[in-house]
N, C-alpha and C positions, 0 to 999 in steps of 0.2 A: 915398744915395738912399732907403734904407728909412725913415729918420727921418720924412720928410713923410707917408708912407703910414701909419705907426703913429700919428702925431699926428692925422692926418685921421680915422682909425678911432676913436680915443679921443674926439675932438670929436663925431663922429656918434653914438657910443654915448651920450655925455653928453646930447646934444640929444634923442635918442630917449627916454632915461630921464625927462627933464623933461616931454616931451609926454605920456608914459604915466602920469606921476604927477600930472598936472594935475587939479585938482578937477573931478569930473563926467565925466572921460574914460571911466573903466571903466563907469559906469552908462549912459552914452550909447551906447557901442560894444558892450558886452557884455550889459547888462541886469541886472536884479536877480534873484537866485535865493533862493527861500525853500524850506526843507525842513521838512516836518511829520513828526515821528517819531510812531510809534504810542504810545498811552498804555501805561504800565507795567501789566502785569496780574499779575505775580508779587508776592507779599507775603512779608515776613519772618514766619516762624512765631513764635508766642508763646515767650518765653523771657526770662531775666533780662537787662535791658539792651536790649530790643527797640527802645524809643523812641530811645535814644542811637544805636543802629546806623542807624535810619531817618534821623535827623537828620544823620548824618555820612557814611555809606557811599553812600546813594542820591544824594548830590550829584554824584558822579562816575561811578558805574556802576550797572548794573541789579542787582536783587536776585538774579536767576539767576546772576550772576557768582560769588557766594558759594557757592551750591549746586553749581556746576559744578567747584569746586576739589576736589582729593583731600582726605580728612580730614587735618588737621594737628594737631600737638601744640600745647599752650599756648605754648611757646617759639616755635614756628614761626609761629603766628598773631600773636604779639607782634611778631615780625620783619616780618611782612607789613603790619600796621597802622602800625608805625614807618616802614616804607618809603613807604607811602602819604602819610604826613605829611611826611617829610624829603626824599624824592626827587621825588614827584609834587606836593607842595605842598597836600595836603588840609588843610583848615582844622580839624583835630582838636585840641581842647584836651587838653593833657597829662593832665589829671585824668580824661578820658574813655577813655583808651587801655585801661586794665585792664578797664573795663566792657565795651568793645567786644570785647576778647579773651574775656572770660567768656561773652558772648553767642555769639560765633563758635564757641567750644568746645561750647556747648549745641546748636548747629545742625549743626556739621560738624567735631567734634573727634575727635582720635585720642588715646586715653589710653595 
């Protein structure tokens, strides 16, 4: 006797999924949401590689994020930049990694 109940539940869930995924359903029922984030006010301080850091790092996070970190060694910054590329998918060209690390060391490096 349980089989028809399970099958009916699966059928109902499938039909509900089709209805909810129908084009225009979400917009008509829920509405459109727009979020306006405040403009970035922080700027990277001048240093070697500032332009490369701006082109790569600000794509994903704020400038403040770098300055909020504890001072890191060159090896640690290299690990962080590599993680941003390999784990989080940052579009950093391999040739720019050392330049970014040099810049991060000039801004927040631990020697």
